[in-house]
C-alpha positions in Angstrom: 3.1 21.2 -5.4 1.8 18.0 -6.8 4.1 15.1 -7.7 3.3 12.9 -10.6 2.8 9.3 -9.3 4.7 6.8 -11.4 2.8 3.9 -12.9 4.7 1.4 -10.7 3.6 3.2 -7.5 0.0 3.5 -8.9 0.1 -0.3 -9.3 1.1 -0.7 -5.7 -1.7 1.5 -4.6 -4.3 -0.4 -6.7 -2.9 -3.7 -5.5 -3.1 -2.6 -1.8 -6.7 -1.5 -2.3 -7.7 -4.8 -3.9 -5.9 -6.8 -1.2 -7.5 -4.7 1.5 -10.9 -5.5 0.0 -10.0 -9.2 0.0 -9.0 -9.0 3.6 -12.3 -7.4 4.6 -14.2 -10.1 2.7 -12.1 -12.8 4.4 -13.0 -11.4 7.8 -16.7 -11.6 7.1 -16.8 -15.3 6.4 -18.6 -17.5 9.0 -15.3 -19.4 9.7 -12.4 -17.0 9.3 -9.2 -18.6 7.9 -6.7 -17.0 10.2 -3.7 -17.9 8.1 -5.3 -16.4 5.0 -6.3 -13.2 6.9 -2.8 -12.8 8.3 -1.2 -13.3 4.9 -3.5 -10.7 3.4 -2.8 -8.3 6.2 1.0 -8.7 5.8 0.7 -8.1 2.1 -1.3 -4.9 2.7 1.3 -3.7 5.2 4.1 -4.4 2.8 2.5 -2.6 -0.1 1.7 0.4 2.1 5.3 0.5 3.3 6.6 0.6 -0.2 4.3 3.4 -1.1 5.2 5.3 2.1 8.9 4.8 1.2 8.4 6.3 -2.2 6.5 9.2 -0.7 9.3 9.9 1.8 11.9 9.8 -1.0 9.9 12.3 -3.1 9.6 14.6 -0.1 13.3 14.3 0.6 14.1 15.2 -3.1 11.8 18.2 -2.9 13.4 19.3 0.3 16.9 19.1 -1.1 16.0 21.1 -4.2 14.1 23.8 -2.4 15.6 27.3 -2.6 
């Protein structure tokens, strides 16, 4: 059973992907800005956590409505 992903969650997924790419790019610089890399890492983790929370809630709803 597929769940339709709301636009807000899709936005989180897209933002996490863009931020992950920014982090990868930041880590390839000759002199890595540790503060910038850590901030990007934290942002990615936060966005992934929000998406995971939504996915958990959807699974919980599905489990509660199952026959």
